[in-house]
C-alpha positions as semicolon CSV with decimal commas, in nm:
position;residue;x (nm);y (nm);z (nm)
1;M;22,236;7,489;4,860
2;Y;22,508;7,437;4,600
3;L;22,373;7,433;4,245
4;T;22,513;7,081;4,201
5;D;22,299;6,962;4,494
6;L;21,981;7,030;4,299
7;T;21,798;6,728;4,163
8;I;21,681;6,740;3,802
9;A;21,327;6,816;3,922
10;E;21,446;7,098;4,150
11;A;21,673;7,247;3,885
12;A;21,394;7,231;3,627
13;V;21,163;7,448;3,838
14;R;21,433;7,710;3,890
15;L;21,539;7,708;3,525
16;E;21,183;7,751;3,398
17;R;21,129;8,042;3,639
18;R;21,471;8,182;3,538
19;E;21,579;8,190;3,903
20;I;21,902;8,027;3,784
21;S;22,050;7,997;3,437
22;S;22,165;7,687;3,258
23;A;22,502;7,858;3,213
24;E;22,541;7,895;3,592
25;L;22,434;7,538;3,652
26;T;22,659;7,399;3,379
27;N;22,963;7,593;3,497
28;A;22,905;7,466;3,850
29;Y;22,917;7,109;3,724
30;L;23,219;7,172;3,501
31;E;23,408;7,325;3,793
32;R;23,321;7,025;4,009
33;I;23,434;6,784;3,737
34;E;23,762;6,971;3,701
35;R;23,819;6,945;4,076
36;L;23,703;6,589;4,145
37;N;23,748;6,389;3,826
38;P;24,126;6,345;3,866
39;S;24,064;6,140;4,182
40;I;23,740;5,966;4,079
41;N;23,784;5,920;3,701
42;A;23,413;5,922;3,627
43;Y;23,460;6,099;3,292
44;V;23,683;5,991;3,005
45;T;23,583;6,292;2,791
46;V;23,463;6,631;2,916
47;T;23,287;6,838;2,647
48;A;23,314;7,175;2,821
49;E;23,287;7,386;2,505
50;R;22,987;7,189;2,381
51;A;22,825;7,207;2,727
52;R;22,858;7,584;2,748
53;A;22,713;7,621;2,399
54;D;22,421;7,391;2,489
55;A;22,360;7,591;2,806
56;S;22,369;7,926;2,629
57;R;22,119;7,806;2,372
58;A;21,892;7,669;2,646
59;D;21,896;8,002;2,830
60;E;21,805;8,189;2,512
61;E;21,518;7,950;2,437
62;I;21,379;7,962;2,791
63;A;21,400;8,343;2,795
64;A;21,207;8,351;2,467
65;G;20,929;8,140;2,619
66;N;21,028;7,820;2,439
67;Y;21,066;7,596;2,744
68;R;21,089;7,233;2,632
69;G;21,039;7,054;2,964
70;P;21,220;6,940;3,278
71;L;21,547;6,848;3,104
72;H;21,581;7,184;2,929
73;G;21,916;7,329;3,034
74;V;21,998;7,038;3,269
75;P;22,358;6,901;3,253
76;I;22,396;6,525;3,196
77;G;22,665;6,266;3,123
78;L;22,647;5,975;2,878
79;K;22,821;5,641;2,917
80;D;23,097;5,594;2,660
81;L;22,884;5,344;2,467
82;Y;22,635;5,601;2,332
83;D;22,726;5,739;1,991
84;T;22,761;6,116;1,993
85;A;22,818;6,303;1,667
86;G;23,165;6,453;1,655
87;I;23,264;6,316;1,998
88;E;23,472;6,003;2,048
89;T;23,278;5,691;2,147
90;A;23,523;5,410;2,217
91;G;23,338;5,189;2,464
92;G;23,627;5,209;2,708
93;S;23,843;5,018;2,461
94;K;24,176;5,049;2,283
95;I;24,026;4,880;1,977
96;L;23,788;5,171;1,907
97;K;24,013;5,453;2,030
98;G;23,966;5,752;1,800
99;R;23,624;5,637;1,674
100;V;23,414;5,950;1,618
101;P;23,053;5,880;1,509
102;E;22,888;6,094;1,245
103;K;22,548;6,094;1,416
104;D;22,398;6,065;1,762
105;S;22,249;5,749;1,903
106;T;21,870;5,773;1,919
107;V;21,876;5,828;2,296
108;A;22,144;6,100;2,275
109;R;21,936;6,272;2,009
110;R;21,619;6,252;2,218
111;L;21,797;6,403;2,518
112;A;21,932;6,684;2,300
113;E;21,581;6,745;2,166
114;A;21,462;6,769;2,529
115;G;21,719;7,047;2,577
116;A;21,969;6,858;2,795
117;V;22,326;6,987;2,822
118;L;22,599;6,731;2,747
119;L;22,886;6,745;2,998
120;G;23,079;6,452;2,850
121;K;23,123;6,077;2,828
122;T;23,154;5,860;3,138
123;N;23,393;5,571;3,197
124;T;23,287;5,210;3,146
125;H;23,433;4,866;3,190
126;E;23,597;4,771;2,859
127;F;23,318;4,709;2,605
128;A;23,083;4,698;2,910
129;W;23,208;4,346;2,999
130;G;23,251;4,364;3,376
131;V;23,117;4,479;3,711
132;T;23,409;4,684;3,844
133;T;23,491;4,960;3,586
134;N;23,855;4,879;3,652
135;N;23,951;4,966;3,294
136;P;24,306;4,886;3,170
137;H;24,287;5,154;2,899
138;T;24,102;5,444;3,062
139;G;24,189;5,371;3,424
140;A;23,981;5,257;3,718
141;T;23,682;5,460;3,829
142;H;23,677;5,511;4,207
143;N;23,372;5,499;4,430
144;P;23,314;5,851;4,571
145;W;23,210;5,703;4,908
146;K;23,552;5,534;4,947
147;L;23,812;5,591;4,679
148;D;23,974;5,250;4,724
149;R;23,644;5,077;4,635
150;I;23,485;4,993;4,301
151;P;23,182;5,193;4,186
152;G;23,034;4,885;4,024
153;G;23,008;4,832;3,653
154;S;22,994;4,845;3,376
155;S;22,834;5,191;3,405
156;G;23,066;5,282;3,692
157;G;23,151;5,623;3,555
158;S;22,783;5,717;3,536
159;G;22,714;5,593;3,890
160;A;23,020;5,769;4,031
161;A;22,930;6,093;3,851
162;I;22,592;6,094;4,023
163;A;22,734;6,010;4,366
164;A;22,999;6,284;4,336
165;R;22,749;6,542;4,204
166;M;22,933;6,566;3,871
167;A;22,609;6,543;3,668
168;A;22,243;6,602;3,735
169;G;22,161;6,282;3,551
170;T;22,340;6,014;3,351
171;L;22,271;5,724;3,119
172;G;22,408;5,375;3,159
173;S;22,353;5,045;2,986
174;D;22,252;4,717;3,146
175;T;22,318;4,364;3,016
176;G;22,354;4,176;3,343
177;G;22,305;4,457;3,594
178;S;22,530;4,736;3,469
179;I;22,287;5,017;3,557
180;R;22,165;4,874;3,888
181;I;22,500;4,751;4,025
182;P;22,671;5,096;4,012
183;S;22,354;5,253;4,146
184;A;22,353;5,017;4,444
185;L;22,724;5,057;4,519
186;C;22,723;5,437;4,470
187;G;22,396;5,518;4,646
188;A;22,214;5,625;4,329
189;V;21,886;5,536;4,160
190;G;21,922;5,323;3,846
191;L;21,642;5,199;3,621
192;K;21,664;4,919;3,365
193;P;21,346;4,950;3,157
194;T;21,161;4,670;2,980
195;F;21,345;4,523;2,682
196;G;21,213;4,723;2,387
197;R;21,105;5,027;2,592
198;V;21,416;5,238;2,511
199;S;21,606;5,234;2,183
200;K;21,958;5,092;2,166
201;A;22,024;5,226;1,815
202;G;22,371;5,378;1,814
203;V;22,471;5,213;2,144
204;L;22,774;4,985;2,125
205;P;22,635;4,635;2,187
206;M;22,739;4,362;2,427
207;S;22,446;4,122;2,374
208;W;22,160;4,156;2,128
209;Q;21,929;3,962;2,361
210;F;22,003;4,117;2,699
211;D;22,119;4,480;2,644
212;H;21,905;4,760;2,789
213;A;21,952;5,139;2,803
214;G;21,837;5,352;3,096
215;P;21,904;5,630;3,348
216;I;22,115;5,659;3,662
217;C;22,004;5,957;3,867
218;R;21,982;6,097;4,217
219;T;21,613;6,032;4,281
220;V;21,329;5,820;4,149
221;E;21,156;6,134;4,023
222;D;21,466;6,223;3,822
223;A;21,478;5,873;3,673
224;A;21,114;5,911;3,567
225;I;21,194;6,245;3,401
226;V;21,481;6,098;3,201
227;L;21,285;5,785;3,106
228;Q;21,003;6,006;2,979
229;A;21,243;6,172;2,737
230;I;21,409;5,859;2,601
231;A;21,130;5,596;2,597
232;G;20,935;5,500;2,291
233;Y;20,938;5,314;1,961
234;D;21,233;5,369;1,729
235;P;21,231;5,236;1,370
236;D;21,611;5,218;1,390
237;D;21,592;4,955;1,668
238;F;21,404;4,640;1,569
239;A;21,368;4,544;1,936
240;T;21,160;4,848;2,034
241;V;20,787;4,798;2,056
242;P;20,519;5,051;1,952
243;V;20,362;5,048;2,297
244;P;20,229;5,390;2,413
245;V;20,455;5,573;2,658
246;P;20,259;5,670;2,972
247;D;20,314;5,982;3,178
248;Y;20,563;5,845;3,429
249;L;20,531;6,145;3,660
250;A;20,150;6,143;3,673
251;G;20,111;5,855;3,918
252;L;20,450;5,873;4,082
253;E;20,316;5,970;4,425
254;G;20,043;5,703;4,427
255;G;20,212;5,490;4,693
256;V;20,207;5,112;4,738
257;R;19,886;5,065;4,935
258;G;19,701;4,767;4,790
259;L;19,998;4,638;4,589
260;R;20,101;4,276;4,634
261;I;20,480;4,253;4,662
262;G;20,656;3,919;4,616
263;V;20,980;3,827;4,792
264;P;21,163;3,546;4,603
265;R;21,380;3,425;4,889
266;E;21,502;3,101;4,731
267;Q;21,654;3,273;4,427
268;F;21,771;3,603;4,581
269;F;21,824;3,566;4,958
270;G;22,034;3,252;4,986
271;L;22,374;3,422;5,020
272;L;22,391;3,781;5,146
273;D;22,621;3,978;5,372
274;A;22,454;4,017;5,710
275;E;22,427;4,397;5,687
276;V;22,269;4,373;5,341
277;R;22,017;4,117;5,469
278;V;21,919;4,341;5,763
279;A;21,878;4,645;5,537
280;I;21,656;4,455;5,292
281;E;21,438;4,308;5,567
282;L;21,391;4,658;5,711
283;A;21,300;4,784;5,363
284;L;21,035;4,511;5,334
285;E;20,894;4,619;5,671
286;T;20,880;4,977;5,542
287;L;20,688;4,872;5,231
288;S;20,450;4,669;5,443
289;G;20,402;4,966;5,674
290;L;20,316;5,180;5,372
291;G;20,027;4,949;5,291
292;A;20,171;4,686;5,057
293;E;20,097;4,317;5,106
294;V;20,435;4,143;5,126
295;V;20,440;3,769;5,050
296;D;20,706;3,507;4,979
297;V;20,705;3,371;4,623
298;D;20,907;3,148;4,392
299;A;21,053;3,339;4,096
300;G;21,037;3,028;3,880
301;F;21,402;2,950;3,800
302;R;21,708;2,784;3,951
303;R;22,065;2,911;3,976
304;E;22,200;2,647;3,738
305;T;21,946;2,762;3,479
306;L;22,066;3,120;3,520
307;L;22,429;3,024;3,458
308;K;22,333;2,822;3,151
309;A;22,127;3,109;3,008
310;W;22,420;3,348;3,051
311;L;22,605;3,150;2,782
312;V;22,381;3,332;2,533
313;C;22,549;3,658;2,627
314;V;22,898;3,505;2,608
315;A;22,831;3,356;2,265
316;E;22,685;3,680;2,131
317;S;22,980;3,882;2,261
318;Q;23,226;3,644;2,100
319;A;23,040;3,687;1,771
320;L;23,037;4,065;1,807
321;H;23,414;4,072;1,862
322;A;23,508;3,820;1,591
323;E;23,618;4,110;1,368
324;W;23,900;4,196;1,612
325;F;23,949;3,890;1,831
326;P;24,181;3,703;1,835
327;S;24,362;3,891;1,555
328;R;24,406;4,196;1,785
329;K;24,402;4,007;2,114
330;D;24,684;4,211;2,269
331;E;24,473;4,528;2,246
332;Y;24,220;4,383;2,492
333;G;24,246;4,384;2,870
334;E;24,326;4,056;3,040
335;D;23,979;3,993;3,184
336;L;23,803;4,044;2,850
337;Q;24,064;3,829;2,675
338;Q;23,967;3,544;2,907
339;T;23,596;3,590;2,834
340;L;23,643;3,603;2,458
341;S;23,888;3,310;2,459
342;G;23,643;3,075;2,628
343;P;23,511;2,776;2,433
344;L;23,193;2,837;2,236
345;P;22,905;2,603;2,310
346;D;22,817;2,358;2,033
347;A;22,478;2,372;1,862
348;K;22,311;2,170;2,136
349;G;22,480;2,377;2,409
350;L;22,366;2,700;2,248
351;A;22,013;2,566;2,202
352;D;22,011;2,465;2,569
353;A;22,127;2,815;2,666
354;Y;21,847;2,979;2,467
355;R;21,597;2,735;2,618
356;A;21,725;2,821;2,966
357;S;21,682;3,192;2,897
358;Y;21,328;3,124;2,775
359;D;21,251;2,924;3,091
360;I;21,375;3,212;3,311
361;K;21,170;3,463;3,114
362;E;20,860;3,246;3,145
363;G;20,916;3,178;3,516
364;V;20,974;3,542;3,613
365;R;20,690;3,677;3,401
366;R;20,445;3,418;3,535
367;T;20,529;3,538;3,886
368;F;20,367;3,870;3,796
369;E;20,038;3,688;3,750
370;V;20,021;3,647;4,131
371;V;20,209;3,958;4,252
372;D;20,242;4,316;4,128
373;L;20,613;4,353;4,199
374;L;20,918;4,159;4,314
375;V;21,153;4,305;4,576
376;T;21,508;4,175;4,629
377;P;21,856;4,294;4,723
378;T;22,037;4,451;4,426
379;T;22,374;4,298;4,517
380;M;22,491;4,042;4,773
381;R;22,735;4,284;4,935
382;T;22,862;4,642;4,925
383;A;23,152;4,775;4,715
384;S;23,473;4,571;4,719
385;L;23,831;4,693;4,694
386;I;23,957;4,794;4,350
387;G;24,162;4,510;4,203
388;E;24,000;4,224;4,395
389;E;23,920;3,934;4,162
390;E;23,752;3,736;4,438
391;V;23,539;3,879;4,716
392;E;23,387;3,749;5,035
393;V;23,013;3,724;5,087
394;D;22,897;3,620;5,434
395;G;23,217;3,423;5,485
396;F;23,224;3,258;5,140
397;K;23,472;3,341;4,862
398;M;23,332;3,401;4,515
399;S;23,410;3,588;4,193
400;T;23,335;3,959;4,175
401;G;23,102;3,891;3,882
402;G;22,902;3,638;4,080
403;A;22,880;3,857;4,389
404;F;22,761;4,166;4,207
405;A;22,562;4,041;3,906
406;Q;22,388;3,723;4,017
407;L;22,084;3,906;4,160
408;T;22,043;4,148;3,870
409;M;22,094;3,914;3,571
410;P;21,755;3,738;3,594
411;F;21,567;4,056;3,506
412;N;21,785;4,116;3,199
413;I;21,712;3,764;3,079
414;A;21,341;3,808;3,155
415;G;21,342;4,151;2,988
416;V;21,131;4,313;3,261
417;P;21,184;4,653;3,427
418;A;21,389;4,671;3,746
419;I;21,515;4,961;3,954
420;S;21,775;4,993;4,231
421;V;21,718;5,248;4,505
422;P;21,934;5,323;4,811
423;C;21,818;5,149;5,129
424;G;22,090;5,216;5,385
425;F;22,461;5,178;5,454
426;D;22,690;4,913;5,597
427;G;22,921;4,966;5,893
428;E;23,187;5,120;5,670
429;G;22,947;5,381;5,535
430;L;22,904;5,211;5,196
431;P;22,561;5,219;5,026
432;I;22,323;4,923;4,999
433;G;22,070;4,887;4,715
434;L;21,711;4,759;4,708
435;Q;21,586;4,615;4,379
436;I;21,222;4,640;4,267
437;A;21,105;4,462;3,949
438;G;20,773;4,462;3,766
439;G;20,596;4,305;3,472
440;P;20,668;4,399;3,109
441;F;20,617;4,772;3,038
442;E;20,511;4,836;3,399
443;E;20,782;5,096;3,461
444;A;20,520;5,331;3,607
445;K;20,433;5,081;3,880
446;V;20,801;5,011;3,953
447;L;20,874;5,383;3,977
448;R;20,570;5,441;4,199
449;A;20,681;5,175;4,449
450;A;21,040;5,297;4,441
451;R;20,923;5,652;4,505
452;A;20,706;5,541;4,796
453;F;21,003;5,363;4,955
454;E;21,236;5,655;4,883
455;M;21,001;5,897;5,058
456;G;20,947;5,650;5,342
């Protein structure tokens, strides 16, 4: 087995026993990045010197008996939205090129305290505003499964890094699906926690209401390990909640027997590529065979309500960029220019948008009064060609944003945890994702179900 084939959990066992060193593991990843990144463009910054120093320190600490836990000495990548002291954080933009924070984001600090090794910063759609990671400033990230395809976005660099074995684990951010979409299209595991479960302090924002931070990893177990390190109340983020953080690994193997799983067909199954539909139906059969009760439910919202609620995100982004836009309009990519140039809703329109988001939150959360989990496709189709502005879904033309974010957005608006796990491939060998969502702060249950499906 190549060192870069080890999951976080597998590497952790070997590092603690000193069967391998963090230096060996880190160098293996750095060599792979050097070889593959020119064709994939998952990383915009590689911190090789910092990584080797982190690894050397981890080896010394482990040898001295000061083992910190399963991330100690494990190499990771961070999306280029997470502030890192002394390392450029530009959010994939020209506007913030050369911006070097003086301190780490809370999550970057918590990972460092857990002993993780920082390999570098991963590519993102400009200011996280898109689903393709086709970035006009840092270049397009390519899907490792087929280099002419998108990896998804906006955390496409993080998803591609996992698929290409260029990191043991990564962090993404998720406003409308930006952790789960790349995970689905790249065959990775991506978890968007409950709003308020993980701090966003020091993470470049897209929307105050809908932004989430979370892991993209190779396995559900690895996602649980990373979540354990980064979850918890942070006084620097007003949105975090002082809710106790459970042991996410303790019940991971508990299975789904006895769980009631809801399938919201009206909201999530109306338009799907045929191969995606078949894969999801087979996944539901698997969960049923593992002992779950699978029932059809109504998720409590309508598509028109979803589109209206999304205006909250647009309005907040326009406010966030008012310092630079339109005065520095030419420094933005064309797609983001269009988003930021759109008309702002008036007071009534904005009030209606906030009311729509409240209605979605209420509808989704009430569903968890009758079921334990919701299971849906993550995306309507598999990865499209780089550069396509419109894509086809089951014979219908639609925007890339609609095709890839429409099934993930509701759980950002509702603020509940949702994970994407691989559930097969289409005829071209491209990955398909299964999405599992749970009630507020029920990440442990979501992870347990995802693990049961993953293990089959």
